[in-house]
VMD Tcl script that draws the C-alpha trace (Angstrom):
set ca {
  {-64.32 -1.12 -38.38}
  {-63.15 -4.51 -39.55}
  {-62.26 -5.39 -35.95}
  {-65.76 -4.50 -34.79}
  {-67.15 -6.45 -37.75}
  {-65.17 -9.54 -36.76}
  {-66.38 -9.22 -33.18}
  {-69.97 -9.02 -34.47}
  {-69.41 -12.19 -36.49}
  {-68.06 -13.93 -33.39}
  {-71.05 -12.83 -31.31}
  {-73.50 -14.01 -33.96}
  {-71.71 -17.33 -34.21}
  {-71.81 -17.78 -30.45}
  {-75.57 -17.13 -30.32}
  {-76.39 -19.61 -33.07}
  {-74.22 -22.40 -34.43}
  {-71.75 -22.17 -31.55}
  {-74.17 -23.07 -28.76}
  {-73.95 -26.84 -29.10}
  {-70.29 -26.71 -30.09}
  {-69.28 -24.90 -26.91}
  {-70.81 -27.70 -24.84}
  {-68.58 -30.25 -26.62}
  {-71.44 -32.74 -26.50}
  {-72.13 -33.79 -30.10}
  {-75.06 -36.18 -30.26}
  {-73.38 -38.30 -32.91}
  {-70.12 -38.55 -34.76}
  {-71.97 -37.21 -37.79}
  {-72.25 -33.82 -36.09}
  {-68.47 -33.66 -35.93}
  {-68.23 -34.79 -39.53}
  {-70.48 -31.92 -40.58}
  {-68.71 -29.38 -38.40}
  {-65.34 -30.06 -40.01}
  {-66.49 -30.59 -43.59}
  {-65.32 -27.09 -44.60}
  {-62.62 -24.62 -43.71}
  {-65.31 -22.34 -42.29}
  {-66.25 -25.10 -39.86}
  {-62.68 -25.10 -38.53}
  {-62.68 -21.29 -38.30}
  {-65.93 -21.38 -36.32}
  {-64.62 -24.11 -34.03}
  {-61.41 -22.20 -33.32}
  {-63.41 -19.04 -32.66}
  {-65.45 -21.10 -30.21}
  {-62.26 -22.05 -28.36}
  {-61.19 -18.46 -27.92}
  {-64.68 -17.43 -26.84}
  {-64.68 -20.22 -24.25}
  {-61.31 -19.01 -22.97}
  {-62.81 -15.54 -22.53}
  {-65.61 -16.91 -20.33}
  {-65.89 -15.27 -16.92}
  {-65.39 -18.73 -15.44}
  {-61.78 -18.79 -16.60}
  {-59.74 -16.00 -18.24}
  {-62.62 -13.53 -18.53}
  {-62.57 -13.15 -14.75}
  {-61.68 -16.03 -12.40}
  {-58.14 -16.60 -13.71}
  {-57.34 -12.93 -14.22}
  {-59.29 -10.55 -12.01}
  {-60.83 -12.34 -9.06}
  {-60.23 -15.90 -7.80}
  {-56.60 -16.23 -8.89}
  {-55.71 -12.85 -7.36}
  {-57.45 -13.85 -4.13}
  {-55.22 -16.93 -4.03}
  {-52.27 -14.52 -4.10}
  {-53.84 -12.40 -1.32}
  {-53.85 -9.34 -3.56}
  {-57.32 -8.02 -2.71}
  {-58.54 -6.40 0.46}
  {-61.26 -8.87 1.37}
  {-63.66 -6.83 3.49}
  {-65.02 -8.33 6.68}
  {-68.57 -8.33 5.33}
  {-67.64 -9.26 1.76}
  {-70.32 -11.10 -0.19}
  {-67.68 -12.62 -2.48}
  {-67.62 -15.76 -0.34}
  {-65.47 -17.85 -2.66}
  {-62.80 -15.13 -2.69}
  {-62.90 -15.00 1.11}
  {-62.20 -18.74 1.28}
  {-59.60 -18.76 -1.50}
  {-57.72 -15.88 0.11}
  {-57.59 -17.96 3.30}
  {-56.46 -20.97 1.21}
  {-59.36 -22.92 2.65}
  {-60.23 -25.28 -0.18}
  {-62.68 -27.37 1.84}
  {-65.69 -25.05 1.82}
  {-68.56 -25.37 -0.63}
  {-67.79 -21.93 -2.09}
  {-64.13 -22.73 -2.72}
  {-64.90 -26.18 -4.10}
  {-67.48 -24.77 -6.46}
  {-65.08 -22.13 -7.80}
  {-62.27 -24.69 -8.23}
  {-64.54 -27.19 -9.96}
  {-65.84 -24.51 -12.33}
  {-62.33 -23.41 -13.32}
  {-61.19 -27.00 -13.82}
  {-64.23 -27.95 -15.94}
  {-64.00 -24.86 -18.15}
  {-60.29 -25.35 -18.82}
  {-60.93 -28.90 -19.96}
  {-63.88 -27.73 -22.05}
  {-61.48 -25.57 -24.09}
  {-58.99 -28.44 -24.24}
  {-61.64 -30.84 -25.57}
  {-62.60 -28.36 -28.29}
  {-58.95 -27.92 -29.27}
  {-58.50 -31.70 -29.41}
  {-61.29 -32.03 -31.96}
  {-59.69 -29.36 -34.15}
  {-56.32 -31.13 -33.96}
  {-57.89 -34.47 -34.85}
  {-59.83 -33.27 -37.89}
  {-57.13 -30.87 -39.12}
  {-54.81 -33.87 -39.34}
  {-57.44 -35.94 -41.13}
  {-58.75 -33.27 -43.52}
  {-56.00 -30.91 -44.68}
  {-57.68 -30.74 -48.08}
  {-60.63 -28.63 -46.89}
  {-58.38 -25.61 -46.33}
  {-57.62 -23.09 -49.09}
  {-53.88 -23.79 -48.78}
  {-51.36 -25.73 -46.72}
  {-50.24 -22.68 -44.74}
  {-53.77 -22.00 -43.48}
  {-54.18 -25.65 -42.45}
  {-50.96 -25.48 -40.43}
  {-51.94 -22.20 -38.79}
  {-55.28 -23.62 -37.62}
  {-53.67 -26.79 -36.33}
  {-50.84 -24.84 -34.70}
  {-53.24 -22.59 -32.84}
  {-55.18 -25.61 -31.60}
  {-52.01 -27.20 -30.18}
  {-51.18 -23.86 -28.56}
  {-54.66 -23.56 -27.03}
  {-54.36 -27.02 -25.52}
  {-50.89 -26.23 -24.18}
  {-51.97 -22.88 -22.72}
  {-54.82 -24.43 -20.74}
  {-52.93 -27.58 -19.73}
  {-50.08 -25.41 -18.47}
  {-52.47 -23.58 -16.18}
  {-53.88 -26.90 -14.98}
  {-50.29 -27.68 -13.95}
  {-49.75 -24.29 -12.31}
  {-52.99 -24.54 -10.34}
  {-53.35 -28.22 -9.47}
  {-49.82 -29.51 -9.88}
  {-47.03 -29.99 -7.40}
  {-44.40 -27.38 -6.70}
  {-42.11 -26.98 -9.71}
  {-39.05 -26.93 -7.45}
  {-38.25 -28.97 -4.32}
  {-41.62 -30.70 -4.21}
  {-42.27 -32.99 -1.25}
  {-45.77 -33.82 -2.53}
  {-46.01 -35.67 -5.83}
  {-49.15 -34.99 -7.87}
  {-50.43 -36.77 -10.97}
  {-52.63 -34.80 -13.37}
  {-54.66 -35.56 -16.50}
  {-53.29 -34.42 -19.83}
  {-56.16 -34.67 -22.27}
  {-55.65 -35.54 -25.91}
  {-59.05 -37.20 -26.18}
  {-61.93 -35.91 -28.30}
  {-64.70 -37.36 -26.17}
  {-65.92 -36.12 -22.79}
  {-66.81 -39.74 -22.03}
  {-63.21 -40.93 -22.36}
  {-61.04 -40.46 -19.28}
  {-57.65 -38.91 -20.12}
  {-54.53 -40.59 -18.74}
  {-52.88 -39.18 -15.62}
  {-49.16 -38.37 -15.66}
  {-46.54 -37.65 -13.06}
  {-44.88 -34.24 -13.16}
  {-42.04 -35.09 -15.54}
  {-44.27 -36.95 -18.00}
  {-46.86 -34.17 -17.90}
  {-44.19 -31.57 -18.66}
  {-42.98 -33.73 -21.54}
  {-46.49 -33.67 -23.02}
  {-46.72 -29.92 -22.52}
  {-43.39 -29.26 -24.23}
  {-44.39 -31.48 -27.14}
  {-47.57 -29.48 -27.73}
  {-45.72 -26.16 -27.61}
  {-43.09 -27.46 -30.03}
  {-45.83 -28.71 -32.36}
  {-47.51 -25.31 -32.30}
  {-44.22 -23.52 -32.90}
  {-43.25 -25.78 -35.81}
  {-46.66 -25.57 -37.48}
  {-46.78 -21.77 -37.22}
  {-43.15 -21.29 -38.28}
  {-43.14 -19.56 -41.71}
  {-46.91 -20.14 -42.07}
  {-48.21 -17.49 -39.69}
  {-49.06 -14.29 -41.63}
  {-46.75 -12.46 -39.20}
  {-43.82 -13.70 -41.25}
  {-45.13 -11.62 -44.15}
  {-47.02 -8.81 -42.43}
  {-46.65 -6.82 -39.22}
  {-49.21 -6.85 -36.41}
  {-50.31 -3.36 -37.49}
  {-50.70 -4.34 -41.14}
  {-52.86 -7.30 -40.14}
  {-55.21 -4.93 -38.31}
  {-55.93 -3.12 -41.55}
  {-56.21 -6.09 -43.89}
  {-53.15 -7.44 -45.66}
  {-54.51 -10.94 -46.15}
  {-57.38 -12.16 -48.30}
  {-58.57 -14.51 -45.55}
  {-60.07 -12.22 -42.88}
  {-59.86 -15.03 -40.33}
  {-56.08 -14.59 -40.32}
  {-56.24 -10.89 -39.42}
  {-55.74 -9.48 -35.90}
  {-53.09 -12.00 -34.96}
  {-52.66 -10.47 -31.51}
  {-56.10 -11.85 -30.59}
  {-54.94 -15.37 -31.39}
  {-52.13 -17.67 -30.33}
  {-49.79 -16.62 -33.11}
  {-46.17 -17.73 -33.57}
  {-44.70 -15.08 -31.27}
  {-47.36 -15.71 -28.61}
  {-46.37 -19.38 -28.65}
  {-42.75 -18.32 -28.15}
  {-43.88 -16.20 -25.19}
  {-45.83 -19.12 -23.72}
  {-42.71 -21.25 -24.10}
  {-40.68 -18.60 -22.27}
  {-43.21 -18.47 -19.43}
  {-43.16 -22.27 -19.16}
  {-39.36 -22.44 -19.00}
  {-39.28 -19.82 -16.24}
  {-41.92 -21.68 -14.22}
  {-39.99 -24.94 -14.52}
  {-36.76 -23.28 -13.37}
  {-35.14 -23.71 -16.80}
  {-33.58 -20.28 -16.68}
  {-31.13 -20.58 -19.56}
  {-33.92 -21.70 -21.90}
  {-36.21 -18.93 -20.63}
  {-33.46 -16.35 -21.19}
  {-32.74 -17.61 -24.69}
  {-36.38 -17.50 -25.81}
  {-37.13 -14.16 -24.12}
  {-34.18 -12.46 -25.80}
  {-35.17 -14.03 -29.12}
  {-38.57 -12.34 -28.84}
  {-37.08 -9.01 -27.77}
  {-34.58 -9.01 -30.64}
  {-36.95 -10.42 -33.28}
  {-37.59 -8.27 -36.35}
  {-40.74 -8.23 -38.41}
  {-40.93 -8.16 -42.21}
  {-40.48 -4.37 -42.07}
  {-37.16 -4.72 -40.24}
  {-38.58 -3.24 -37.03}
  {-39.04 -5.12 -33.71}
  {-41.90 -7.59 -33.91}
  {-43.40 -6.10 -30.74}
  {-42.35 -3.36 -28.33}
  {-43.45 -2.40 -24.85}
  {-46.12 0.25 -25.25}
  {-46.81 1.99 -21.95}
  {-45.59 5.37 -23.18}
  {-47.79 5.23 -26.28}
  {-50.90 3.34 -25.15}
  {-51.51 5.09 -21.85}
  {-53.61 6.82 -20.69}
  {-56.04 5.89 -23.46}
  {-55.54 2.13 -23.40}
  {-54.71 0.90 -19.90}
  {-54.58 -2.74 -21.01}
  {-51.72 -1.97 -23.42}
  {-53.15 -3.65 -26.52}
  {-50.22 -2.78 -28.77}
  {-47.73 -4.62 -26.56}
  {-49.91 -7.72 -26.28}
  {-48.55 -10.77 -28.04}
  {-51.89 -12.44 -27.28}
  {-55.13 -11.09 -25.90}
  {-58.72 -12.30 -25.82}
  {-61.40 -10.08 -27.33}
  {-64.16 -9.56 -24.77}
  {-67.00 -7.46 -26.17}
  {-69.13 -7.61 -22.98}
  {-66.36 -6.61 -20.56}
  {-68.18 -3.58 -19.21}
  {-71.34 -5.60 -18.63}
  {-69.81 -7.26 -15.58}
  {-66.48 -5.73 -14.52}
  {-68.09 -2.74 -12.72}
  {-69.82 -5.17 -10.36}
  {-66.43 -6.74 -9.50}
  {-63.82 -4.01 -9.87}
  {-66.17 -0.98 -9.79}
  {-65.47 0.76 -13.10}
  {-65.26 4.03 -14.91}
  {-63.18 6.84 -13.47}
  {-65.56 9.68 -14.42}
  {-68.32 8.58 -12.05}
  {-68.67 9.00 -8.34}
  {-67.89 5.52 -7.07}
  {-69.41 3.80 -4.05}
  {-67.70 0.60 -2.94}
  {-70.03 -2.26 -2.03}
  {-69.34 -5.51 -0.22}
  {-69.27 -7.30 -3.58}
  {-66.34 -5.27 -4.90}
  {-62.66 -6.17 -4.92}
  {-60.47 -3.26 -3.78}
  {-57.26 -2.33 -1.99}
  {-56.75 -0.13 1.03}
  {-54.70 3.04 0.83}
  {-51.92 1.35 2.80}
  {-51.90 -1.58 0.38}
  {-51.49 0.75 -2.60}
  {-48.61 2.44 -0.78}
  {-47.02 -0.97 -0.18}
  {-47.53 -1.91 -3.82}
  {-45.52 1.04 -5.10}
  {-42.99 1.15 -2.26}
  {-39.70 2.54 -3.56}
  {-41.15 3.56 -6.94}
  {-41.23 7.11 -8.26}
  {-45.01 7.53 -8.46}
  {-45.14 11.20 -9.51}
  {-44.93 10.25 -13.18}
  {-45.51 6.47 -13.06}
  {-48.17 5.81 -15.70}
  {-49.47 2.60 -14.08}
  {-49.94 4.34 -10.73}
  {-51.60 7.31 -12.44}
  {-53.86 5.47 -14.87}
  {-54.58 1.98 -13.51}
  {-55.75 3.04 -10.05}
  {-58.43 5.33 -8.79}
  {-57.69 6.27 -5.20}
  {-60.91 7.88 -3.96}
  {-63.73 5.33 -4.06}
  {-66.13 5.78 -1.14}
  {-66.26 3.08 1.51}
  {-69.57 1.31 2.19}
  {-71.48 2.59 5.22}
  {-68.43 4.44 6.54}
  {-69.03 7.69 8.41}
  {-65.28 8.37 8.61}
  {-64.90 9.07 4.90}
  {-62.55 6.15 4.22}
  {-61.41 5.90 0.62}
  {-60.43 2.71 -1.20}
  {-58.15 2.43 -4.26}
  {-59.82 0.54 -7.10}
  {-58.28 -0.65 -10.35}
  {-59.40 1.02 -13.55}
  {-57.54 -1.38 -15.83}
  {-60.69 -2.85 -17.32}
  {-62.67 0.39 -17.42}
  {-63.77 2.15 -20.57}
  {-64.37 5.88 -20.64}
  {-68.05 6.66 -20.17}
  {-67.77 9.07 -23.08}
  {-67.04 6.13 -25.35}
  {-69.30 3.36 -24.05}
  {-72.19 4.43 -26.26}
  {-70.06 4.09 -29.40}
  {-69.36 0.38 -29.84}
  {-67.10 1.06 -32.83}
  {-64.85 3.59 -31.10}
  {-61.18 2.67 -31.05}
  {-61.06 3.00 -27.28}
  {-63.84 0.47 -26.80}
  {-62.30 -2.00 -29.25}
  {-58.84 -1.68 -27.69}
  {-60.11 -1.90 -24.12}
  {-62.50 -4.81 -24.67}
  {-59.68 -7.27 -24.20}
  {-58.15 -9.64 -21.66}
  {-54.31 -9.46 -21.83}
  {-52.79 -12.94 -21.87}
  {-49.14 -12.47 -22.91}
  {-47.44 -9.06 -22.96}
  {-44.02 -7.74 -23.86}
  {-43.58 -6.35 -20.34}
  {-43.56 -9.94 -19.09}
  {-40.98 -10.93 -21.68}
  {-38.65 -8.13 -20.55}
  {-39.08 -9.12 -16.90}
  {-38.29 -12.75 -17.73}
  {-35.19 -11.68 -19.66}
  {-34.04 -9.55 -16.72}
  {-34.73 -12.27 -14.16}
  {-32.82 -14.94 -16.06}
  {-29.84 -12.86 -17.16}
  {-26.58 -13.03 -15.18}
  {-25.21 -9.88 -16.85}
  {-25.91 -6.87 -14.62}
  {-25.13 -4.35 -17.36}
  {-27.59 -6.05 -19.68}
  {-30.25 -6.14 -16.95}
  {-29.81 -2.43 -16.28}
  {-30.13 -1.59 -19.98}
  {-33.44 -3.45 -20.18}
  {-34.53 -1.97 -16.84}
  {-34.05 1.59 -18.04}
  {-36.04 0.86 -21.20}
  {-38.72 -0.79 -19.10}
  {-39.04 2.18 -16.75}
  {-39.15 4.66 -19.63}
  {-42.23 2.83 -20.85}
  {-43.65 3.41 -17.36}
  {-42.93 7.15 -17.78}
  {-40.18 7.00 -15.15}
  {-37.14 8.28 -16.99}
  {-34.58 8.51 -14.18}
  {-34.02 5.47 -11.98}
  {-30.68 4.39 -10.53}
  {-29.23 1.19 -11.94}
  {-29.31 -1.97 -9.86}
  {-26.13 -2.42 -7.86}
  {-26.32 -6.23 -7.76}
  {-28.08 -9.21 -9.31}
  {-29.88 -9.90 -6.03}
  {-31.26 -6.36 -5.90}
  {-32.50 -6.72 -9.47}
  {-34.23 -10.02 -8.78}
  {-35.92 -8.69 -5.63}
  {-37.32 -5.75 -7.60}
  {-38.47 -8.03 -10.43}
  {-40.59 -10.21 -8.12}
  {-42.23 -7.10 -6.68}
  {-42.76 -5.77 -10.17}
  {-44.76 -8.86 -11.19}
  {-47.21 -7.88 -8.47}
  {-47.46 -4.28 -9.69}
  {-47.43 -4.84 -13.42}
  {-49.84 -7.75 -13.68}
  {-52.30 -6.80 -10.96}
  {-55.75 -8.17 -11.94}
  {-54.12 -10.16 -14.77}
  {-53.61 -13.32 -12.73}
  {-49.84 -13.91 -12.57}
  {-48.75 -13.39 -8.95}
  {-49.99 -16.67 -7.47}
  {-47.93 -18.55 -10.06}
  {-44.92 -16.32 -9.32}
  {-45.14 -17.10 -5.61}
  {-45.51 -20.81 -6.39}
  {-42.56 -21.06 -8.77}
  {-40.18 -19.36 -6.33}
  {-41.57 -21.35 -3.39}
  {-42.38 -18.21 -1.38}
  {-43.31 -18.92 2.24}
  {-44.76 -15.43 2.64}
  {-47.21 -13.37 0.64}
  {-47.52 -9.61 0.90}
  {-50.64 -8.71 2.91}
  {-51.01 -12.23 4.32}
  {-50.42 -12.51 8.06}
  {-49.73 -16.26 8.19}
  {-46.99 -18.28 6.42}
  {-47.68 -20.14 3.20}
  {-46.83 -23.80 2.74}
  {-46.98 -26.42 0.01}
  {-50.63 -27.29 0.66}
  {-51.63 -23.70 -0.04}
  {-50.12 -23.83 -3.52}
  {-51.76 -27.07 -4.68}
  {-55.45 -26.74 -5.45}
  {-57.29 -30.04 -4.90}
  {-58.80 -31.75 -7.91}
  {-62.61 -31.52 -7.89}
  {-64.37 -34.14 -5.80}
  {-66.17 -35.32 -8.94}
  {-62.86 -36.02 -10.66}
  {-61.10 -39.38 -10.54}
  {-58.01 -38.68 -8.45}
  {-55.20 -41.27 -8.43}
  {-53.38 -39.13 -5.85}
  {-55.87 -40.26 -3.22}
  {-55.55 -43.98 -3.88}
  {-54.01 -46.08 -1.15}
  {-51.08 -48.32 -2.03}
}
mol new
graphics top color blue
foreach p $ca { graphics top sphere $p radius 0.5 }
foreach p [lrange $ca 0 end-1] q [lrange $ca 1 end] { graphics top cylinder $p $q radius 0.2 }
display resetview
């Protein structure tokens, strides 16, 4: 009930005081002064950041379910599809009006969140005395640094040069400004990464020993535990362990495998205040009730209106008779077979619970059926009860999960026995209890890349995986992929030093 109550508070805030804040267009400096005059003002501002992140224009859809997955050629884009931007993005044609509009929207919304986070950082440094204690001040500031780093990292992954063997050099803005009228400096790749690492280190240091997770478990913080309700439900915020996970993801993307391995294993081996693992994989316990695996999330975004729009994109609930339209994103039966090639699907809980295989094709007299993802669906029996545990635990956008941490650890380990131990644990959480061990490191790494596609389907990770390994082929794409396909162009409205002539 407290979770639903906090969501209601967030909704109310968004509909009233948050409206002008989310635009990051204060009329005067006095408006900022008033906003950050109290601790509650900081809480509201930080809530605004997370709500902006959950917008459909970024992580609520475009950078999880639709546009980013089209970039990775993961959807079956029907010939008559009305999702024109996804048609163009799947073709890696960034010159059309539809593609440009989608790219500009993503770019603008990421920097909107960044600008909000910058204001919190600025005033948290200037006004530590408004907080009830030093630990709370550091938690708020640490989360703001983490928010900025999370979004700036994805600016790099989308618009930046290849992380390895780049022939094209790209400069990007790293914004630490608090005004939308002040142009942020542009940095080359190495300098940008230096800024990114600094922000992650700042977040980690500020949250170290101050995050309530050093005193309470994730579960305890769902039921109370702290007098300040704003510090509850740490999995819906960029907590200390989520920052560690973001750091791990960054190291892997940059090709810093030893650092990625070290941080991933630190998270896996970490113990909470109760002496138990801080977070475990949860497929065997969450499914089939919670397909988004909330209890293995190190960070997710609460999204109370998820079922208001996901059925129009991904279709929806499994109880209903489903008719695919030209506005839906689906697979074909052959694509689903390809996806799980070599896997034991008889008991595989992702195959069983995250895909419906019998959606009707549009205007098809042959009875063609399309597989559709049910990841973001909520049981129709529960949609009328907004306080039901299923609704609360499915109204989320996963951002960092323990399954990813295990895959990173496996990919960066050079110890085959260790990899196989983790692999068996991983597959048990997928309800596949008997799988032969990998016979070589190369076999393990090949499986891991394929597993990113399976595990994080509709969560927006495969395009970045292809980019970091420099793949020249994408499954289900008939033409080769080159460097130009991996570097989204900066919006035409954006100052772009990369286009200046020497």
